[in-house]
N, CA, C and O of each residue as an XYZ file, in Angstrom:
528
protein
N     -40.937    -98.443      3.800
C     -39.603    -98.107      4.250
C     -38.906    -97.282      3.172
O     -39.102    -97.512      1.979
N     -38.099    -96.329      3.601
C     -37.366    -95.490      2.666
C     -36.268    -96.282      1.974
O     -35.776    -97.283      2.496
N     -35.895    -95.813      0.793
C     -34.794    -96.406      0.060
C     -33.493    -96.146      0.814
O     -33.280    -95.047      1.325
N     -32.629    -97.148      0.886
C     -31.340    -96.985      1.562
C     -30.456    -96.025      0.788
O     -30.520    -95.949     -0.439
N     -29.634    -95.296      1.521
C     -28.703    -94.350      0.914
C     -27.339    -94.538      1.569
O     -27.185    -94.332      2.773
N     -26.357    -94.928      0.771
C     -25.018    -95.147      1.291
C     -24.058    -94.109      0.716
O     -23.192    -93.605      1.431
N     -24.202    -93.793     -0.545
C     -23.324    -92.840     -1.231
C     -24.152    -91.648     -1.717
O     -25.336    -91.796     -2.020
N     -23.529    -90.464     -1.792
C     -24.261    -89.315     -2.343
C     -24.479    -89.483     -3.842
O     -23.704    -90.150     -4.527
N     -25.533    -88.874     -4.330
C     -25.760    -88.876     -5.778
C     -24.846    -87.831     -6.416
O     -24.372    -86.928     -5.727
N     -24.595    -87.938     -7.709
C     -23.800    -86.906     -8.386
C     -24.412    -85.503     -8.214
O     -23.685    -84.515     -8.106
N     -25.736    -85.425     -8.189
C     -26.405    -84.133     -8.009
C     -26.128    -83.564     -6.616
O     -25.919    -82.361     -6.464
N     -26.128    -84.419     -5.616
C     -25.852    -83.956     -4.252
C     -24.417    -83.448     -4.127
O     -24.179    -82.427     -3.481
N     -23.471    -84.140     -4.728
C     -22.068    -83.699     -4.690
C     -21.923    -82.385     -5.447
O     -21.227    -81.483     -4.981
N     -22.566    -82.259     -6.602
C     -22.486    -81.018     -7.379
C     -23.060    -79.844     -6.583
O     -22.501    -78.747     -6.592
N     -24.178    -80.083     -5.899
C     -24.785    -79.022     -5.093
C     -23.850    -78.609     -3.956
O     -23.721    -77.422     -3.657
N     -23.207    -79.575     -3.333
C     -22.261    -79.277     -2.261
C     -21.046    -78.532     -2.810
O     -20.588    -77.562     -2.208
N     -20.531    -78.978     -3.938
C     -19.347    -78.346     -4.533
C     -19.618    -76.899     -4.928
O     -18.705    -76.073     -4.919
N     -20.843    -76.591     -5.269
C     -21.177    -75.218     -5.672
C     -21.735    -74.399     -4.504
O     -22.224    -73.287     -4.701
N     -21.661    -74.949     -3.297
C     -22.179    -74.271     -2.121
C     -21.468    -72.951     -1.874
O     -20.263    -72.830     -2.095
N     -22.215    -71.979     -1.422
C     -21.637    -70.685     -1.057
C     -21.408    -70.590      0.451
O     -21.051    -69.532      0.969
N     -21.619    -71.713      1.151
C     -21.352    -71.756      2.597
C     -19.895    -71.362      2.833
O     -18.998    -71.805      2.116
N     -19.677    -70.543      3.826
C     -18.317    -70.175      4.202
C     -18.093    -70.570      5.648
O     -19.036    -70.706      6.427
N     -16.841    -70.750      5.987
C     -16.525    -71.073      7.369
C     -16.844    -72.505      7.694
O     -17.177    -73.291      6.808
N     -16.746    -72.850      8.960
C     -16.924    -74.237      9.388
C     -18.342    -74.749      9.126
O     -19.326    -74.017      9.222
N     -18.397    -76.025      8.795
C     -19.672    -76.743      8.662
C     -19.592    -77.986      9.539
O     -18.503    -78.469      9.848
N     -20.729    -78.488      9.928
C     -20.801    -79.752     10.655
C     -21.557    -80.738      9.783
O     -22.647    -80.444      9.293
N     -20.972    -81.899      9.598
C     -21.633    -82.967      8.857
C     -22.178    -83.957      9.877
O     -21.423    -84.571     10.631
N     -23.498    -84.102      9.890
C     -24.168    -85.035     10.795
C     -24.337    -86.355     10.050
O     -24.995    -86.416      9.012
N     -23.742    -87.397     10.589
C     -23.811    -88.738     10.008
C     -24.767    -89.588     10.839
O     -24.577    -89.724     12.047
N     -25.777    -90.153     10.216
C     -26.660    -91.123     10.859
C     -26.372    -92.466     10.196
O     -26.433    -92.581      8.972
N     -26.063    -93.469     10.992
C     -25.559    -94.730     10.457
C     -26.362    -95.920     10.965
O     -26.635    -96.040     12.160
N     -26.734    -96.797     10.036
C     -27.325    -98.091     10.389
C     -26.413    -99.153      9.783
O     -26.181    -99.176      8.574
N     -25.901   -100.026     10.640
C     -24.948   -101.032     10.197
C     -25.632   -102.295      9.702
O     -26.726   -102.645     10.144
N     -24.968   -102.969      8.779
C     -25.401   -104.304      8.376
C     -25.093   -105.265      9.529
O     -24.155   -105.052     10.297
N     -25.887   -106.308      9.633
C     -25.580   -107.328     10.630
C     -24.237   -107.965     10.284
O     -23.368   -108.105     11.144
N     -24.074   -108.352      9.013
C     -22.793   -108.866      8.529
C     -22.317   -107.951      7.408
O     -23.074   -107.633      6.491
N     -21.067   -107.533      7.488
C     -20.497   -106.626      6.489
C     -20.406   -107.313      5.131
O     -20.310   -108.536      5.032
N     -20.439   -106.491      4.096
C     -20.225   -106.988      2.742
C     -18.735   -107.035      2.425
O     -17.891   -106.811      3.293
N     -18.437   -107.326      1.187
C     -17.039   -107.358      0.726
C     -16.437   -105.969      0.813
O     -17.151   -105.006      0.534
N     -15.209   -105.801      1.169
C     -14.185   -106.821      1.402
C     -14.121   -107.297      2.850
O     -13.135   -107.918      3.249
N     -15.141   -107.020      3.633
C     -15.106   -107.288      5.066
C     -16.053   -108.397      5.504
O     -16.489   -108.427      6.655
N     -16.372   -109.305      4.591
C     -17.240   -110.440      4.945
C     -16.659   -111.184      6.135
O     -15.444   -111.333      6.257
N     -17.539   -111.648      7.009
C     -17.104   -112.348      8.208
C     -17.040   -111.421      9.411
O     -16.930   -111.886     10.546
N     -17.107   -110.114      9.174
C     -17.144   -109.122     10.260
C     -18.569   -108.608     10.379
O     -19.386   -108.778      9.474
N     -18.849   -107.981     11.504
C     -20.114   -107.259     11.619
C     -19.969   -105.929     10.882
O     -18.857   -105.489     10.593
N     -21.075   -105.309     10.589
C     -21.027   -103.978      9.979
C     -20.319   -102.985     10.878
O     -19.558   -102.146     10.397
N     -20.561   -103.068     12.182
C     -19.911   -102.159     13.132
C     -18.397   -102.357     13.112
O     -17.650   -101.381     13.175
N     -17.935   -103.602     13.026
C     -16.496   -103.858     12.962
C     -15.893   -103.288     11.678
O     -14.813   -102.697     11.708
N     -16.576   -103.460     10.567
C     -16.087   -102.912      9.296
C     -16.045   -101.388      9.358
O     -15.129   -100.766      8.819
N     -17.030   -100.790     10.013
C     -17.024    -99.332     10.149
C     -15.838    -98.879     11.001
O     -15.301    -97.791     10.791
N     -15.436    -99.700     11.950
C     -14.251    -99.411     12.746
C     -13.004    -99.321     11.870
O     -12.143    -98.473     12.105
N     -12.900   -100.190     10.860
C     -11.781   -100.113      9.917
C     -11.820    -98.801      9.140
O     -10.791    -98.156      8.941
N     -13.020    -98.415      8.703
C     -13.181    -97.134      8.007
C     -12.765    -95.979      8.915
O     -12.043    -95.080      8.486
N     -13.215    -96.003     10.154
C     -12.899    -94.922     11.093
C     -11.397    -94.770     11.284
O     -10.877    -93.654     11.289
N     -10.705    -95.889     11.440
C      -9.244    -95.839     11.609
C      -8.569    -95.269     10.361
O      -7.641    -94.466     10.463
N      -9.032    -95.682      9.196
C      -8.415    -95.240      7.952
C      -8.717    -93.801      7.592
O      -7.893    -93.133      6.967
N      -9.892    -93.308      7.979
C     -10.276    -91.952      7.601
C      -9.711    -90.904      8.556
O      -9.632    -89.729      8.196
N      -9.319    -91.302      9.764
C      -8.839    -90.340     10.764
C      -7.703    -89.454     10.246
O      -7.776    -88.237     10.418
N      -6.655    -90.004      9.621
C      -5.592    -89.121      9.131
C      -6.048    -88.230      7.968
O      -5.504    -87.143      7.774
N      -7.022    -88.673      7.210
C      -7.542    -87.863      6.106
C      -8.349    -86.678      6.645
O      -8.283    -85.576      6.101
N      -9.102    -86.912      7.706
C      -9.828    -85.822      8.370
C      -8.831    -84.789      8.887
O      -8.993    -83.588      8.670
N      -7.805    -85.273      9.568
C      -6.792    -84.373     10.124
C      -6.104    -83.564      9.027
O      -5.814    -82.382      9.215
N      -5.842    -84.196      7.885
C      -5.138    -83.529      6.788
C      -5.904    -82.332      6.226
O      -5.298    -81.387      5.721
N      -7.247    -82.372      6.315
C      -8.043    -81.247      5.803
C      -8.528    -80.331      6.926
O      -9.320    -79.419      6.691
N      -8.049    -80.578      8.145
C      -8.423    -79.725      9.272
C      -9.773    -80.040      9.871
O     -10.360    -79.197     10.550
N     -10.283    -81.250      9.631
C     -11.581    -81.654     10.183
C     -11.376    -82.363     11.513
O     -10.298    -82.881     11.803
N     -12.450    -82.373     12.322
C     -12.367    -83.085     13.603
C     -13.739    -83.628     13.980
O     -14.774    -83.031     13.684
N     -13.710    -84.783     14.644
C     -14.939    -85.398     15.138
C     -15.350    -84.640     16.392
O     -14.591    -84.563     17.358
N     -16.554    -84.082     16.371
C     -17.082    -83.375     17.535
C     -17.805    -84.318     18.484
O     -17.767    -84.141     19.702
N     -18.466    -85.325     17.911
C     -19.255    -86.237     18.729
C     -19.467    -87.536     17.970
O     -19.716    -87.530     16.764
N     -19.369    -88.637     18.677
C     -19.715    -89.948     18.130
C     -20.467    -90.681     19.237
O     -19.921    -90.927     20.312
N     -21.718    -91.023     18.966
C     -22.552    -91.648     19.986
C     -23.277    -92.862     19.428
O     -23.613    -92.924     18.245
N     -23.507    -93.821     20.312
C     -24.303    -94.988     19.979
C     -25.765    -94.640     20.243
O     -26.115    -94.199     21.338
N     -26.605    -94.835     19.253
C     -28.039    -94.569     19.412
C     -28.672    -95.765     20.115
O     -28.414    -96.913     19.755
N     -29.494    -95.492     21.111
C     -30.037    -96.576     21.930
C     -31.544    -96.750     21.812
O     -32.030    -97.876     21.705
N     -32.291    -95.641     21.830
C     -33.745    -95.750     21.913
C     -34.367    -94.498     21.321
O     -33.883    -93.389     21.547
N     -35.437    -94.676     20.564
C     -36.197    -93.529     20.084
C     -37.113    -93.059     21.195
O     -37.897    -93.837     21.738
N     -37.013    -91.789     21.530
C     -37.911    -91.195     22.506
C     -39.069    -90.540     21.768
O     -40.206    -90.563     22.241
N     -38.781    -89.960     20.615
C     -39.801    -89.442     19.701
C     -39.533    -90.093     18.354
O     -38.424    -89.990     17.828
N     -40.509    -90.746     17.802
C     -40.331    -91.408     16.518
C     -40.717    -92.871     16.603
O     -41.274    -93.320     17.605
N     -40.415    -93.614     15.544
C     -40.776    -95.031     15.509
C     -40.125    -95.789     16.662
O     -38.998    -95.476     17.045
N     -40.820    -96.780     17.218
C     -40.271    -97.518     18.360
C     -39.037    -98.353     17.996
O     -38.161    -98.565     18.835
N     -38.967    -98.827     16.745
C     -37.804    -99.623     16.363
C     -36.600    -98.697     16.138
O     -36.749    -97.557     15.698
N     -35.441    -99.201     16.442
C     -34.211    -98.411     16.282
C     -33.973    -98.127     14.802
O     -33.903    -99.047     13.988
N     -33.850    -96.855     14.467
C     -33.586    -96.483     13.085
C     -32.095    -96.382     12.800
O     -31.644    -96.712     11.703
N     -31.325    -95.923     13.793
C     -29.900    -95.667     13.596
C     -29.110    -96.319     14.713
O     -29.560    -96.375     15.857
N     -27.937    -96.808     14.376
C     -27.054    -97.404     15.368
C     -26.068    -96.394     15.936
O     -25.663    -96.497     17.094
N     -25.683    -95.417     15.119
C     -24.670    -94.457     15.549
C     -24.927    -93.117     14.883
O     -25.446    -93.039     13.769
N     -24.545    -92.057     15.602
C     -24.576    -90.703     15.059
C     -23.202    -90.081     15.305
O     -22.671    -90.134     16.415
N     -22.644    -89.497     14.264
C     -21.324    -88.866     14.355
C     -21.433    -87.469     13.770
O     -22.019    -87.282     12.703
N     -20.876    -86.495     14.459
C     -20.827    -85.123     13.940
C     -19.364    -84.770     13.714
O     -18.543    -84.829     14.630
N     -19.053    -84.399     12.464
C     -17.689    -84.037     12.088
C     -17.692    -82.596     11.610
O     -18.493    -82.216     10.757
N     -16.789    -81.797     12.166
C     -16.661    -80.399     11.744
C     -15.539    -80.286     10.722
O     -14.431    -80.782     10.925
N     -15.859    -79.616      9.614
C     -14.897    -79.323      8.547
C     -14.720    -77.815      8.479
O     -15.656    -77.073      8.776
N     -13.531    -77.345      8.092
C     -13.314    -75.902      7.984
C     -14.225    -75.243      6.942
O     -14.523    -74.052      7.034
N     -14.668    -76.032      5.944
C     -15.516    -75.509      4.867
C     -16.074    -76.686      4.073
O     -15.595    -77.811      4.215
N     -17.085    -76.435      3.239
C     -17.540    -77.508      2.349
C     -16.415    -77.990      1.432
O     -16.333    -79.175      1.109
N     -15.554    -77.067      1.018
C     -14.434    -77.440      0.152
C     -13.492    -78.433      0.801
O     -12.934    -79.292      0.119
N     -13.305    -78.328      2.117
C     -12.450    -79.273      2.828
C     -13.043    -80.676      2.774
O     -12.314    -81.658      2.628
N     -14.371    -80.770      2.892
C     -15.031    -82.079      2.777
C     -14.819    -82.650      1.380
O     -14.457    -83.816      1.227
N     -15.046    -81.818      0.355
C     -14.872    -82.263     -1.034
C     -13.423    -82.709     -1.256
O     -13.172    -83.727     -1.902
N     -12.478    -81.942     -0.718
C     -11.058    -82.297     -0.851
C     -10.785    -83.671     -0.240
O     -10.073    -84.481     -0.833
N     -11.342    -83.935      0.932
C     -11.103    -85.214      1.590
C     -11.679    -86.377      0.788
O     -10.990    -87.368      0.547
N     -12.934    -86.261      0.377
C     -13.547    -87.392     -0.328
C     -13.003    -87.563     -1.738
O     -13.228    -88.598     -2.366
N     -12.289    -86.559     -2.245
C     -11.660    -86.658     -3.569
C     -10.265    -87.281     -3.496
O      -9.704    -87.670     -4.520
N      -9.717    -87.376     -2.308
C      -8.379    -87.937     -2.113
C      -8.393    -89.426     -2.479
O      -9.290    -90.150     -2.046
N      -7.418    -89.899     -3.267
C      -7.370    -91.335     -3.603
C      -7.329    -92.232     -2.370
O      -7.863    -93.341     -2.397
N      -6.707    -91.771     -1.299
C      -6.671    -92.541     -0.056
C      -8.052    -92.728      0.535
O      -8.338    -93.753      1.154
N      -8.918    -91.726      0.341
C     -10.285    -91.854      0.851
C     -11.018    -92.960      0.109
O     -11.715    -93.766      0.724
N     -10.865    -93.001     -1.194
C     -11.555    -94.035     -1.977
C     -11.110    -95.437     -1.547
O     -11.904    -96.378     -1.571
N      -9.829    -95.574     -1.150
C      -9.331    -96.876     -0.688
C      -9.996    -97.296      0.622
O     -10.364    -98.460      0.787
N     -10.151    -96.355      1.549
C     -10.709    -96.690      2.861
C     -12.238    -96.724      2.840
O     -12.842    -97.399      3.674
N     -12.868    -96.025      1.923
C     -14.334    -95.944      1.862
C     -14.986    -97.287      1.564
O     -16.177    -97.459      1.822
N     -14.233    -98.241      1.028
C     -14.815    -99.570      0.778
C     -15.312   -100.194      2.076
O     -16.282   -100.951      2.068
N     -14.655    -99.881      3.190
C     -15.086   -100.419      4.485
C     -16.389    -99.769      4.940
O     -17.228   -100.423      5.560
N     -16.561    -98.483      4.634
C     -17.806    -97.786      4.969
C     -18.964    -98.415      4.200
O     -20.017    -98.711      4.765
N     -18.750    -98.610      2.905
C     -19.786    -99.209      2.063
C     -20.123   -100.619      2.529
O     -21.292   -101.004      2.561
N     -19.099   -101.390      2.889
C     -19.315   -102.756      3.365
C     -20.080   -102.774      4.685
O     -20.825   -103.714      4.961
N     -19.897   -101.740      5.497
C     -20.459   -101.697      6.847
C     -21.922   -101.310      6.900
O     -22.659   -101.795      7.759
N     -22.360   -100.436      5.988
C     -23.640    -99.759      6.173
C     -24.814   -100.396      5.440
O     -24.705   -100.819      4.289
N     -25.937   -100.450      6.145
C     -27.216   -100.821      5.537
C     -27.946    -99.566      5.079
O     -28.709    -99.605      4.113
N     -27.714    -98.452      5.772
C     -28.370    -97.187      5.432
C     -27.624    -96.069      6.145
O     -26.979    -96.293      7.169
N     -27.717    -94.879      5.602
C     -27.065    -93.725      6.241
C     -27.705    -92.436      5.760
O     -28.442    -92.408      4.774
N     -27.405    -91.385      6.477
C     -27.737    -90.018      6.075
C     -26.517    -89.169      6.397
O     -25.835    -89.399      7.395
N     -26.251    -88.194      5.553
C     -25.181    -87.234      5.787
C     -25.802    -85.867      5.572
O     -26.234    -85.535      4.468
N     -25.843    -85.075      6.636
C     -26.593    -83.814      6.621
C     -25.631    -82.669      6.874
O     -25.062    -82.567      7.961
N     -25.440    -81.802      5.878
C     -24.624    -80.602      6.056
C     -25.370    -79.668      6.985
O     -26.539    -79.351      6.766
N     -24.689    -79.237      8.013
C     -25.316    -78.394      9.034
C     -24.411    -77.231      9.372
O     -23.189    -77.330      9.261
N     -25.008    -76.136      9.784
C     -24.248    -74.977     10.254
C     -24.140    -75.111     11.766
O     -25.139    -75.321     12.454
N     -22.947    -74.989     12.263
C     -22.734    -75.076     13.715
C     -23.204    -73.776     14.364
O     -22.769    -72.695     13.967
N     -24.079    -73.872     15.350
C     -24.635    -72.711     16.021
C     -23.930    -72.416     17.337
O     -23.847    -71.259     17.749
N     -23.425    -73.444     17.998
C     -22.775    -73.250     19.286
C     -21.410    -73.895     19.255
O     -20.683    -73.850     20.248
């Protein structure tokens, strides 16, 4: 099994910060929730804790001009391993890589991100260029 990834490495953030990408980007989030959330959300499910993160991050997304394009519950692998790898996939469009960096650098983001960390067993965040 692959090593879990919840937060970007310093190298990944540096690479993103130095990106020459211009214009809108789409961040593809693949999320696997913990059965029971960690602190500070013990007693909740991971999905419930992620709901707290979603509520808290919404105004921060709006402040940098980002918007959720799609949020879906993953149900079944049609191609790939038979066991469910991801519980949810979310695509968020940002005006630029800099807008993403601005959002995650906001002190308010760090306050709400504790719920994301508490919620997730594993995740992927993939910078993508929107084609359509």
